[in-house]
C-alpha positions, 0 to 999 in steps of 0.5 A: 536542437533536433525537431521532434517529428510529427505524423504530419512529417512522416506523412509529408516524408512518405506521402501517406495520409496521416490517418494511414500512419496512425493506424499503423502506430496503433497496431491496427493496420491489419484490420485496416487492410494496410499492406505489410510492405507499407507498414514495415516502410512506415515503421522503419521511418519512425524507428531511423527518425526517433518518432515518439506518439504524443501521450495525449494523442494517444490517450484520445485515440485509446481512451487510455492514458496507461497511467495508475494513480497509487496514493499510500500514507508515506511513500518513505515508510518502509513498508509503503516504499517496498509495496510501490516498488512491487506494484511498480514492477508489475504495472510496467510489465503491463504497459503501465506507469505509475504516478504516486504520492503519499497522503500523510494520512491527511483528508484534506491533502488526499482530496486535492491529490484525488482530483489531481489525478482526476485532472490527469485521467489516470486510469485506475487508483490503488489507495491507502485511504485515510479516515473520512474519505468514504464520500470521494472514494464512493464518488470515483467508484460511481463514476466508474473509476477502477479503484482498489483499496489497499491496506485498509477499507471501508465497510460500508463501501462495496469496493474492491480491496487487498488487506492483510488479515490484521485481526487474526495476526494480531490474535495469534500474536497475542495469544503467544504471548499470553501462553508464554508466561507474560500476564499484563500484556499492553497494547500500544497502538495509534489514536486511530479508528483506520480499519486495520488498527482497529482489527489489530486492537480487537484481536489482541482483546480477544486474546486478553479476554479468552486468557483472563488477562487485563486489556491494557491499551495505550494511544499515541497520536499520529502526529507524534514525532519519535521523541514524543513518542518515546516520553509518552511510553516511558511515562506509561510504563512507570504507571503500569509497573505490572506490565511484563510485554508490550505488543506494538501495532506498527513497527515505528512505535516498536522502534520508539518502544524499545528506546523507552524500554531501554531507558527504564532498565528493563531486560529484554525478554525476561524483564519485558517481552516484545511484539511488533506488528510489521517486521523490519529489516532491522529487527533481526539486528536489534539485540535481542532481535525482535519477534514481529508480525510480517505482512507478505509485502510482495503478495499484498503489492501483487494481489493490488495491482492484479486486481486493478488490472483486472478492472482495468481489462474488463467494460464497466459492466463486467466488473465484480468487486473483488475482496482479498484478504491475505494471511500474515507470517509470525516470526519468532525471536528472541524478544518473546523467548522468556525463561519459563 
């Protein structure tokens, strides 16, 4: 086994003080008036012998671990997986590594994960917070930790966040159905008071009211598995036979909804129009293809990490709360092209 060399080993080999080597490693040679020849001698020795500085020692020296904690609802979800990929890419380009995890929308689990990240001394946080985490988020902010909320936020907390314009996107999608001969439009959502879900529901409701249409909302428990959701939606549609269009608040609700609609023998789009919030690559392969509200994932992710980096690069007293709202894209496909 090859022995890992230390600063002490380098100092002994070159007959130089450990503090001088530390200054060179941390880029302070010029500041400390260390000669170019000596700097190059140390760097050459390090390169030839594979010295790697301890992250703990570096963090004690600089006050930074160069690690960001990323907490999302479910890392296996397509949206959050893509978001994590883009964030990690930009973070890496700026010298940061990412620790990421799934909260499963569970407040207790989220509290434990926040404490774990605290113990690891991460430099900052990007968090998709479950409901009921206001106290913990406020505590991080009060401690001076850079925090960016993603996808959802708390109206009563003055925090930086990056979100989609859920209300406007949902309003436009619902309005589109109302203007294309659908008159009994149901909104299928999660039984959740998360800000993004509330905004989507309110956007739908506003469009229905403006067009003189009934507001029809069905809430699905967050913990449902797909088969349970299919059964619930089959019951709902059987009990609401007048419904001629369904707007799903998430793409995974749409997956279960299409199964339910097919089980009942409805024809899309003439018998039943469909829109899904949050586009997915498979919607282009369905028959018919599915109209969707698309979240610009790369832009949302890019904005989130850039806001956090801007907070990390400023002293506490100069940090300003940044609130970024990104518009959605509406992709019209065959599931709403009803013959008038």
